[in-house]
Structure formats: structure tokens, C-alpha cells
C-alpha positions, -999 to +999 in steps of 0.1 A: -082-375-385-071-345-367-053-314-369-021-329-356-023-362-380-032-338-414-005-318-404+023-346-403+011-362-433+016-329-452+053-332-436+080-341-460+110-361-453+132-339-429+106-320-415+085-337-389+075-325-358+104-347-345+131-338-369+131-301-360+128-313-323+162-331-327+175-300-343+161-276-315+172-303-289+211-297-306+211-264-306+203-262-267+232-285-263+218-320-262+243-341-269+239-359-309+233-391-294+206-382-268+191-359-294+190-388-321+171-410-293+148-384-282+139-381-314+131-420-322+109-419-291+087-386-299+085-404-338+076-438-322+048-424-297+033-410-324+034-437-353+030-464-331+000-446-316+009-448-282-017-435-258-026-398-253-006-394-218+026-411-228+022-393-260+023-361-238+053-372-220+069-372-249+070-340-263+035-337-282+019-310-258+045-293-257+072-294-288+090-314-265+104-286-242+101-308-213+121-337-230+151-309-236+151-296-201+153-332-191+178-342-211+196-311-200+195-314-167+194-350-163+209-371-194+214-404-174+176-400-166+160-394-197+183-418-213+172-447-195+133-438-199+137-433-238+159-465-241+130-482-219+106-464-243+113-476-273+123-514-257+087-519-248+075-500-279+055-472-254+051-498-220+033-527-242+057-553-243+092-567-244+112-595-269+114-626-249+155-627-251+157-664-255+132-672-287+133-632-299+091-637-301+069-602-286+055-608-259+025-581-250+018-567-216-015-552-223 
């Protein structure tokens, strides 16, 4: 277990890094809907153990500063990227629209 994991395990509900990011994003002017979406991306990146490069994209190396900048500068692009990451569990696969079965891309 690394320091990041130990820190997160010591957090209490509502005080995880993704919760702080959502609050900061809203304070900086990110819409509520996009801040909630960004929070979900950060949370899933950690909890589903997305690869390190993808976690970096999802705010783990800079406390989400670039995510906030993206959301402010290009909200449609941020929404598109973040929704795709969530729909594919970090580009790992997708659900078959007919059967609902998960199809892994790995």
C-alpha cells in the first residue's frame, strides 16, 4: 500500500479527495453538473484502479487542477471525455446495447 492509499483509507465520507475537488471546482465556476461528473471520474479512476497514466489525466498528480481548467475552458469537451471514461470504465470495455453484457477491451 502506498501513501495515497493510506491517506484515502483514513478519509471519512464527504472528505475524500474527489469531494474536495468537486467543492473547489464549483468555487472556481464549474457548473454543478460538470463538477459532479468530474468527481465521479476521479473517484472511479482510483476505486477501479485505472492505469497510472489515466489516473494522472483524472487529477491524481495535480489535485485535479487541469481537470478544472478543462471544465472551465471547454465544458462540452470535458463532459464528452469524462462520460466516455465512465461508460467504458477507463477505456476497458463497454456494455452490449442489446444484451447488457460487459465486453472487455483488454
